[in-house]
Structure formats: C-alpha cells, structure tokens
MARPAKE-376427 format. One line per 2 residues: their letters; for each residue y, x, z of N, C-alpha, C, O. Coordinates in Angstrom, 3 decimals. Example, Ala and Ser with C-alpha at 12.3 -4.5 7.8 and 13.67 -1.06 7.14 Angstrom:
! MARPAKE-376427
as = -5.690:13.190:7.800:-4.500:12.300:7.800:-3.300:13.200:7.800:-3.319:14.236:8.465 | -2.250:12.850:7.080:-1.060:13.670:7.140:0.030:12.900:7.870:1.138:13.409:8.039
//
This chain:
! MARPAKE-376427
di = -0.963:0.918:-0.057:-0.283:-0.117:0.083:0.882:0.770:-0.220:0.741:1.777:0.474 | 1.970:0.856:-0.940:3.262:1.736:-1.163:4.646:0.727:-1.061:5.662:1.091:-1.654
rp = 4.646:-0.209:-0.494:5.801:-1.520:-0.270:6.438:-0.563:0.533:5.669:0.384:0.698 | 7.724:-0.367:1.217:8.425:-0.003:1.833:8.496:-0.917:3.168:8.689:-2.131:3.089
ld = 8.298:-0.138:4.593:8.237:-0.829:5.656:9.498:-1.828:6.250:10.142:-1.085:6.991 | 9.956:-2.802:6.250:10.852:-3.328:6.479:10.945:-3.440:7.887:10.213:-4.235:8.477
sd = 11.968:-2.555:8.645:11.980:-2.383:9.840:12.893:-3.265:10.858:13.133:-2.950:12.024 | 13.358:-4.439:10.186:14.026:-5.441:10.925:13.551:-6.272:12.173:14.232:-6.663:13.121
fl = 11.523:-6.529:11.807:11.007:-7.232:12.863:11.408:-6.311:14.235:11.637:-6.723:15.372 | 11.413:-4.936:13.730:11.054:-4.398:14.881:12.764:-4.214:15.736:12.961:-3.694:16.834
lm = 13.617:-4.717:14.969:14.886:-4.457:15.774:15.213:-5.740:16.281:16.215:-5.812:16.991 | 14.091:-7.500:15.887:14.300:-8.603:16.602:14.126:-8.716:18.350:13.161:-8.480:19.077
dn = 15.277:-9.105:18.591:14.709:-9.328:19.954:14.176:-11.079:20.574:14.874:-12.079:20.738 | 12.584:-10.860:20.811:12.079:-12.035:20.863:11.800:-12.555:21.827:10.926:-12.005:22.497
ct = 12.476:-14.000:22.407:11.943:-13.967:23.791:11.078:-14.899:24.167:11.012:-15.471:25.255 | 10.404:-15.030:23.205:9.032:-15.716:23.510:7.870:-15.103:23.794:7.509:-14.355:22.885
pa = 7.157:-15.145:24.718:5.821:-14.409:25.120:4.877:-14.788:24.479:4.466:-15.948:24.452 | 4.252:-13.499:23.663:3.160:-14.347:23.306:1.593:-13.734:23.508:1.012:-12.661:23.676
la = 1.292:-15.373:23.353:-0.147:-15.585:23.791:-1.472:-14.388:23.407:-1.775:-13.949:22.297 | -2.333:-13.951:25.285:-3.243:-12.976:24.980:-4.475:-13.746:25.538:-4.427:-14.907:25.946
gp = -5.402:-13.089:25.512:-6.411:-13.423:25.615:-7.572:-15.116:25.483:-7.462:-15.569:24.344 | -8.367:-15.834:26.222:-8.810:-16.611:25.597:-7.820:-17.814:25.784:-8.137:-18.921:25.349
sa = -6.659:-17.618:26.406:-5.675:-18.885:26.122:-5.120:-18.781:24.672:-4.540:-19.845:24.455 | -5.037:-17.903:23.496:-4.243:-17.617:22.768:-5.222:-18.112:21.769:-4.557:-18.056:20.735
fq = -6.313:-18.532:21.465:-6.950:-19.434:20.819:-7.594:-20.752:21.568:-8.759:-21.147:21.526 | -6.723:-21.178:22.106:-7.296:-22.645:23.058:-6.297:-23.528:21.740:-5.302:-22.962:21.286
ip = -6.583:-24.503:21.389:-5.975:-25.733:20.627:-5.773:-26.809:21.428:-6.762:-27.282:21.987 | -4.585:-27.353:21.625:-4.228:-28.357:22.716:-5.450:-29.637:22.077:-6.095:-29.849:21.051
yl = -5.242:-30.236:23.401:-6.559:-31.518:22.877:-5.703:-32.445:21.743:-6.498:-32.795:20.871 | -4.577:-32.865:21.523:-4.021:-34.037:21.270:-3.625:-33.540:20.156:-3.150:-34.387:19.399
ir = -3.651:-31.661:19.464:-3.397:-31.029:18.249:-5.016:-31.422:17.543:-5.248:-32.028:16.496 | -5.874:-30.900:18.427:-7.578:-31.148:18.345:-7.564:-32.214:17.120:-7.646:-32.115:15.896
qk = -7.375:-33.638:18.351:-7.438:-35.049:17.429:-6.706:-34.689:16.258:-7.509:-34.165:15.486 | -5.731:-34.717:15.830:-4.698:-34.624:14.715:-6.269:-33.852:13.982:-7.013:-34.561:13.304
ic = -6.521:-32.707:14.178:-7.133:-31.426:12.954:-8.470:-32.592:12.334:-8.699:-33.019:11.202 | -9.023:-32.776:13.411:-10.740:-33.410:13.617:-9.862:-34.801:12.400:-10.020:-34.937:11.186
ss = -9.185:-35.423:13.137:-9.639:-36.585:12.329:-8.759:-36.718:10.769:-8.769:-37.629:9.941 | -8.091:-35.524:10.785:-7.811:-35.241:9.166:-8.540:-34.397:8.152:-8.189:-34.096:7.011
ld = -9.902:-34.002:8.983:-10.807:-33.624:8.252:-11.246:-34.583:7.536:-10.761:-35.708:7.653 | -12.655:-34.204:6.306:-13.352:-34.959:5.605:-14.525:-35.633:6.634:-15.080:-34.732:7.263
tp = -14.886:-36.569:6.867:-16.269:-36.948:7.516:-17.633:-36.367:6.667:-17.879:-36.205:5.472 | -18.255:-36.183:7.716:-19.656:-35.741:6.663:-20.088:-35.771:5.779:-20.799:-36.767:5.911
cp = -20.294:-35.328:4.588:-20.619:-36.136:3.201:-22.324:-35.469:3.024:-22.784:-34.427:3.490 | -22.822:-36.263:2.383:-24.469:-36.716:2.596:-24.386:-35.438:1.629:-24.615:-34.374:2.205
ng = -24.105:-35.360:0.291:-24.169:-33.557:-0.702:-23.489:-32.672:-0.237:-23.088:-31.866:-1.077 | -23.027:-32.395:1.352:-22.543:-31.352:1.985:-20.824:-31.041:1.698:-20.275:-30.143:2.337
ad = -20.069:-31.846:0.713:-18.737:-31.497:-0.026:-17.919:-31.910:1.211:-17.125:-32.849:1.266 | -18.333:-30.823:2.459:-17.224:-30.860:3.554:-16.989:-30.479:4.616:-17.997:-30.764:5.262
wr = -16.027:-29.814:5.506:-15.880:-28.986:5.923:-16.540:-28.098:6.293:-16.382:-26.877:6.286 | -17.538:-28.933:6.726:-18.704:-28.329:7.682:-19.556:-27.352:6.093:-19.945:-26.232:6.422
ll = -19.756:-27.630:4.922:-20.396:-26.687:4.215:-19.698:-25.334:3.817:-20.190:-24.258:3.478 | -18.324:-25.758:3.977:-17.208:-24.562:3.524:-17.067:-23.728:5.018:-16.484:-22.644:4.985
aq = -17.500:-24.136:6.083:-17.481:-23.054:7.201:-18.899:-22.568:7.106:-18.878:-21.411:7.523 | -19.970:-22.857:6.800:-20.920:-22.569:6.406:-21.169:-21.304:5.236:-21.605:-20.183:5.497
rl = -20.879:-21.674:4.264:-20.758:-20.751:3.344:-19.505:-19.559:3.469:-19.483:-18.510:2.826 | -18.668:-19.926:4.283:-17.465:-18.657:4.703:-18.083:-18.053:5.966:-17.264:-17.292:6.479
kl = -19.306:-18.117:6.701:-20.208:-17.884:7.433:-19.121:-17.783:8.866:-18.917:-16.717:9.446 | -18.476:-19.148:9.294:-17.761:-18.928:10.046:-18.290:-20.253:11.001:-17.619:-20.631:11.962
d = -19.557:-20.897:10.619:-20.065:-21.703:11.726:-21.243:-20.902:12.770:-21.727:-21.503:13.729
//
C-alpha cells in the first residue's frame, strides 16, 4: 500500500471511550430484535442468511 498516511485522525480529540472486552461485541436487545426481524426467514432451499453465514464459515 503506497497511499500517504492521513495523520489528521491522530490529532483528533475524541472524548468518547472505545469499548473493549466482551462488552464491545454485545448488541443491545432491542437492536438485536430489529436486526433479527429484518433478516430473511428460513427458506426451504437454503437461500437465506443462514446459508450465507455457513458458506462464509461464520456459523
């Protein structure tokens, strides 16, 4: 990668703390419900999010 480094982000004073540890990957219940309701329901031929996760080896 030969792109120049944009050092502006190093100078930003970000006051919001970054999450670390197990809590960094926990999705709040209401958001998890919305995500689940927006995903496809199981499909008999497997053309749904579960098959995608399986093929990407994320299941």
